[in-house]
C-alpha positions in Angstrom: -40.6 -15.8 -28.1 -40.0 -18.6 -25.5 -40.6 -19.1 -21.9 -37.4 -18.7 -20.8 -36.7 -15.4 -22.7 -39.9 -14.2 -21.2 -38.8 -15.0 -17.6 -35.2 -13.3 -18.5 -37.0 -10.3 -19.3 -38.6 -9.9 -16.3 -35.8 -10.7 -14.0 -33.7 -8.4 -15.8 -35.7 -5.4 -14.2 -34.7 -6.4 -10.8 -31.2 -7.3 -11.4 -28.9 -5.0 -9.5 -26.1 -3.5 -11.5 -23.9 -1.6 -8.9 -22.8 -4.7 -6.7 -19.0 -5.1 -6.1 -17.3 -8.0 -7.3 -17.5 -10.2 -4.4 -15.3 -13.4 -3.7 -15.3 -16.3 -1.5 -13.1 -15.5 1.4 -13.8 -11.8 1.5 -14.6 -10.1 4.5 -17.9 -7.7 3.7 -20.5 -5.5 5.3 -24.0 -6.1 4.3 -26.4 -3.4 5.0 -29.7 -4.8 5.7 -32.9 -3.1 5.5 -35.1 -3.6 8.9 -38.6 -2.3 9.9 -39.4 -1.6 13.2 -42.7 -0.3 13.6 -43.3 2.2 10.7 -39.9 2.8 10.4 -36.8 1.2 8.3 -33.3 1.3 8.9 -30.1 -0.4 7.8 -28.4 -2.9 10.1 -25.1 -3.6 9.1 -23.9 -7.4 9.2 -20.0 -7.6 8.8 -18.2 -11.1 8.4 -16.6 -13.5 5.7 -18.0 -14.7 2.9 -17.7 -18.4 3.0 -20.0 -19.7 0.1 -21.9 -18.3 -3.2 -24.6 -20.2 -4.8 -26.6 -19.8 -7.9 -26.3 -17.2 -10.7 -28.6 -14.0 -12.1 -31.5 -13.0 -10.1 -31.3 -16.2 -7.5 -27.7 -15.6 -6.6 -27.1 -15.9 -2.8 -23.9 -15.8 -0.7 -23.4 -16.9 2.9 -21.5 -14.9 5.2 -20.7 -16.0 8.8 -19.4 -14.0 11.7 -18.5 -14.7 15.5 -20.8 -12.9 17.6 -20.3 -13.3 21.7 -18.4 -16.4 20.9 -21.4 -18.0 19.1 -20.7 -18.8 15.0 -23.6 -17.2 12.7 -23.9 -17.4 9.3 -26.7 -15.8 7.2 -27.7 -16.4 3.8 -27.9 -13.2 1.6 -30.1 -13.1 -1.7 -27.9 -10.4 -3.6 -30.4 -9.0 -5.9 -33.0 -8.5 -2.9 -34.3 -5.1 -2.2 -33.8 -5.8 1.3 -29.9 -5.6 0.7 -29.1 -1.7 0.5 -25.5 -1.8 0.2 -22.4 -4.2 0.1 -19.0 -3.0 1.0 -15.9 -5.0 0.6 -13.6 -4.7 3.8 -10.9 -6.8 2.7 -9.8 -9.3 0.2 -8.9 -12.8 1.6 -6.6 -15.4 -0.2 -8.3 -18.8 -0.3 -7.8 -22.1 -2.2 -11.3 -23.3 -2.0 -15.0 -22.5 -3.4 -16.7 -23.0 0.1 -15.2 -22.3 3.3 -17.4 -24.8 5.6 -14.1 -26.0 7.5 -14.1 -22.4 9.1 -17.1 -23.8 11.3 -14.9 -26.5 12.8 -12.5 -23.8 13.8 -12.3 -21.4 16.9 -10.4 -18.2 17.4 -7.3 -17.3 15.4 -7.9 -20.4 13.6 -10.4 -19.0 11.5 -8.2 -16.1 10.2 -7.6 -15.8 6.2 -4.2 -14.4 4.7 -5.1 -11.1 3.2 -5.0 -10.6 -0.6 -3.2 -7.6 -2.1 -3.8 -8.3 -6.2 -7.6 -7.5 -6.1 -8.3 -3.8 -5.2 -10.6 -3.4 -2.5 
């Protein structure tokens, strides 16, 4: 057994199997576990997926939302134990793998057409 197979065996224990199929352009709600004092709660973060990177256990998504007129981007490690849940709100119809051009747009120009051929 070589080193790569050993690493894959260890990683396979931590890979989540209950994740929905996420595509760039989708609007999603990510439930993030937050510890405050001795308590733990789940805080929702809703926005548009503008990028997906890597694969396997190191797969990440970049989610962008506008909060009080300021664009906020956050990178989530999909298989992290801090991610409680991921819910798809709507599917987006885009023709790019990365939607970095949304950073330069404001207001209604940031809208993405809805896609109806994929189930939510």
